[in-house]
N, C-alpha and C positions, 0 to 999 in steps of 0.2 A: 170362560169369562163369568165372573161372579157379579151378583147384584146385592146391594146392602140396603136394608130397610132400617132407617134411623128414626127413632121416636124420642122427642124431648117432651117430657110429661110433667105437669104440675098438678098434683092430686088435690082436689078441694072437697071431695065427698068420698071419704074412705069406704063407707058402706057400699055405695054404688060401684066404686072402682073394684072393690073386692069381688063383686059378682062377675066381673070380667076376669079377674085373676083366677077365680075358682074354675073356670072353664077353658081358659086360653091354651093351656098345655095339652089338654085332651084334643082340642081342635087342631092345634099346631102339629101334633104327632102324625097326622094324616098326610102331611105335605113334606116337601124336600127342603125344609129350612133347617138352619142351625143357629142357636143362640150363640153370639160371640161375647155379648156383655149385657148385663142388667146391673146398673149401679145407682144406688140412692145417694152416694156421696162422691161424685166426681170432683177432681181437683180443677178448679177454675184457673186457667192460665192468663186469659185475656178477656176483657169486657165484662159484662154483667150477664149472669145466667139466672133466669127467672123460674127455673124448673126444679123439681124434686127427684126426678129419675130420668135416666137415659137408657134406652134399649137399642142394641144393634143386632140385627138378624141377617145372616147370609143365606142367599139362595143361589143355586147353580145357574139358573136361567131366569130371565124376566118372566117367562111363561110360568115357572114354578111359583114365583111371587104372585103373579096375577091369579093363579089357581087358588092359592091360599087366601089372599086378601079379598077376592071377589066371591069366594065360596059362600053358599047359603049359611053354613055352620058359623063361619067367622063373622059374617054380617049380622047374625043374630046376637052375638055377644059384643060386637064392636060398639053398639049403642051404649053399653054400660061404661066403657072407657071414655067415650066422648061426652057422656053426661057427668061422669065423676071426676073428670080432669080436663085441663087445658092441654091440648096435644098438638104439637107441630111435628109433622112427619115428612120425610123425604125418601126417595129411592135413588140410590147412587149406582151408576154403572162402574164396576170395578176394573174393567179393561185389563 
């Protein structure tokens, strides 16, 4: 069973957000996740979409996700994403 981390992001401070981008792959490589999509131009089919980027990451287990998201390394850089952008994120059980 897979778990999917989905982040809808609207960047409002490129410099601050870039601090996150500069480190995220290094931290992410330590965990069992897989990027499925990073898109700055998704095609809106219904409704209004207030974001500028969507990211979808697959994890094999919820534990893998928790180990990444709650790790000290990730928490240290997460502050740059949250300061530099509006972020709405969810974790989906892929069953």
